[in-house]
LUMPA-976639 format. One record per residue (C-alpha): residue number from 1; x, y, z; residue in one letter. Coordinates in steps of 0.02 Angstrom, whole numbers, plus 50000, padded with zeros to 5 digits. Layout:
BEGIN
@pos: NUM&X: X&Y: Y&Z: Z&code: A $
...
//
This chain:
BEGIN
@pos: 1&X: 50217&Y: 49305&Z: 49101&code: X $
@pos: 2&X: 50057&Y: 49391&Z: 49051&code: X $
@pos: 3&X: 50003&Y: 49559&Z: 49119&code: X $
@pos: 4&X: 49870&Y: 49473&Z: 49225&code: X $
@pos: 5&X: 49994&Y: 49355&Z: 49308&code: X $
@pos: 6&X: 50116&Y: 49500&Z: 49332&code: X $
@pos: 7&X: 49977&Y: 49602&Z: 49413&code: X $
@pos: 8&X: 49929&Y: 49459&Z: 49528&code: X $
@pos: 9&X: 50111&Y: 49430&Z: 49576&code: X $
@pos: 10&X: 50139&Y: 49613&Z: 49616&code: X $
@pos: 11&X: 49979&Y: 49633&Z: 49717&code: X $
@pos: 12&X: 50010&Y: 49472&Z: 49813&code: X $
@pos: 13&X: 50184&Y: 49540&Z: 49854&code: X $
@pos: 14&X: 50139&Y: 49718&Z: 49900&code: X $
@pos: 15&X: 49995&Y: 49682&Z: 50021&code: X $
@pos: 16&X: 50109&Y: 49586&Z: 50143&code: X $
@pos: 17&X: 50237&Y: 49726&Z: 50128&code: X $
@pos: 18&X: 50103&Y: 49854&Z: 50169&code: X $
@pos: 19&X: 50045&Y: 49748&Z: 50316&code: X $
@pos: 20&X: 50222&Y: 49734&Z: 50384&code: X $
@pos: 21&X: 50258&Y: 49919&Z: 50361&code: X $
@pos: 22&X: 50103&Y: 49970&Z: 50458&code: X $
@pos: 23&X: 50111&Y: 49825&Z: 50582&code: X $
@pos: 24&X: 49943&Y: 49755&Z: 50526&code: X $
@pos: 25&X: 49886&Y: 49578&Z: 50503&code: X $
@pos: 26&X: 49860&Y: 49525&Z: 50323&code: X $
@pos: 27&X: 49668&Y: 49526&Z: 50339&code: X $
@pos: 28&X: 49673&Y: 49698&Z: 50421&code: X $
@pos: 29&X: 49788&Y: 49766&Z: 50286&code: X $
@pos: 30&X: 49676&Y: 49697&Z: 50149&code: X $
@pos: 31&X: 49520&Y: 49772&Z: 50230&code: X $
@pos: 32&X: 49608&Y: 49939&Z: 50258&code: X $
@pos: 33&X: 49663&Y: 49946&Z: 50076&code: X $
@pos: 34&X: 49489&Y: 49898&Z: 50017&code: X $
@pos: 35&X: 49401&Y: 50023&Z: 50130&code: X $
@pos: 36&X: 49510&Y: 50172&Z: 50085&code: X $
@pos: 37&X: 49537&Y: 50144&Z: 49899&code: X $
@pos: 38&X: 49712&Y: 50072&Z: 49907&code: X $
@pos: 39&X: 49661&Y: 49907&Z: 49830&code: X $
@pos: 40&X: 49579&Y: 49993&Z: 49681&code: X $
@pos: 41&X: 49734&Y: 50101&Z: 49663&code: X $
@pos: 42&X: 49839&Y: 49943&Z: 49660&code: X $
@pos: 43&X: 49729&Y: 49867&Z: 49524&code: X $
@pos: 44&X: 49732&Y: 50025&Z: 49420&code: X $
@pos: 45&X: 49913&Y: 50081&Z: 49445&code: X $
@pos: 46&X: 50008&Y: 49919&Z: 49475&code: X $
@pos: 47&X: 50112&Y: 49943&Z: 49319&code: X $
@pos: 48&X: 50187&Y: 50107&Z: 49379&code: X $
@pos: 49&X: 50199&Y: 50052&Z: 49561&code: X $
@pos: 50&X: 50296&Y: 49894&Z: 49522&code: X $
@pos: 51&X: 50438&Y: 49998&Z: 49450&code: X $
@pos: 52&X: 50462&Y: 50093&Z: 49614&code: X $
@pos: 53&X: 50564&Y: 50045&Z: 49764&code: X $
@pos: 54&X: 50449&Y: 49942&Z: 49876&code: X $
@pos: 55&X: 50462&Y: 50071&Z: 50016&code: X $
@pos: 56&X: 50400&Y: 50211&Z: 49902&code: X $
@pos: 57&X: 50263&Y: 50101&Z: 49827&code: X $
@pos: 58&X: 50197&Y: 50063&Z: 50001&code: X $
@pos: 59&X: 50207&Y: 50248&Z: 50046&code: X $
@pos: 60&X: 50111&Y: 50295&Z: 49887&code: X $
@pos: 61&X: 49975&Y: 50170&Z: 49928&code: X $
@pos: 62&X: 49963&Y: 50238&Z: 50105&code: X $
@pos: 63&X: 49946&Y: 50416&Z: 50038&code: X $
@pos: 64&X: 49802&Y: 50362&Z: 49926&code: X $
@pos: 65&X: 49716&Y: 50284&Z: 50077&code: X $
@pos: 66&X: 49748&Y: 50439&Z: 50182&code: X $
@pos: 67&X: 49676&Y: 50549&Z: 50045&code: X $
@pos: 68&X: 49521&Y: 50439&Z: 50043&code: X $
@pos: 69&X: 49487&Y: 50460&Z: 50229&code: X $
@pos: 70&X: 49613&Y: 50341&Z: 50306&code: X $
@pos: 71&X: 49707&Y: 50388&Z: 50464&code: X $
@pos: 72&X: 49846&Y: 50514&Z: 50439&code: X $
@pos: 73&X: 49969&Y: 50473&Z: 50578&code: X $
@pos: 74&X: 50035&Y: 50301&Z: 50534&code: X $
@pos: 75&X: 50220&Y: 50261&Z: 50542&code: X $
@pos: 76&X: 50308&Y: 50152&Z: 50416&code: X $
@pos: 77&X: 50429&Y: 50039&Z: 50506&code: X $
@pos: 78&X: 50560&Y: 50057&Z: 50367&code: X $
@pos: 79&X: 50638&Y: 50226&Z: 50401&code: X $
@pos: 80&X: 50490&Y: 50331&Z: 50342&code: X $
@pos: 81&X: 50368&Y: 50411&Z: 50461&code: X $
@pos: 82&X: 50215&Y: 50511&Z: 50415&code: X $
@pos: 83&X: 50178&Y: 50619&Z: 50566&code: X $
@pos: 84&X: 50038&Y: 50745&Z: 50545&code: X $
@pos: 85&X: 50032&Y: 50805&Z: 50727&code: X $
@pos: 86&X: 50133&Y: 50964&Z: 50694&code: X $
//
């Protein structure tokens, strides 16, 4: 596979995982990632992200979105919770 097809495969895999983790619909997840810089991060850093465990890759993408103004109290349904209320 070429880098472009690898990139497309990874991005088309990670967006549904992100949507499931944050209990979003696919369109909402895509719009969220686009609005808060997660999609650009995926395009730019896919090579490093695809080597991570999927849980940590989704968490990293969420952190990028949070750092770009996204909400900071979302819970990941797979054992990880980011709770900023303390």
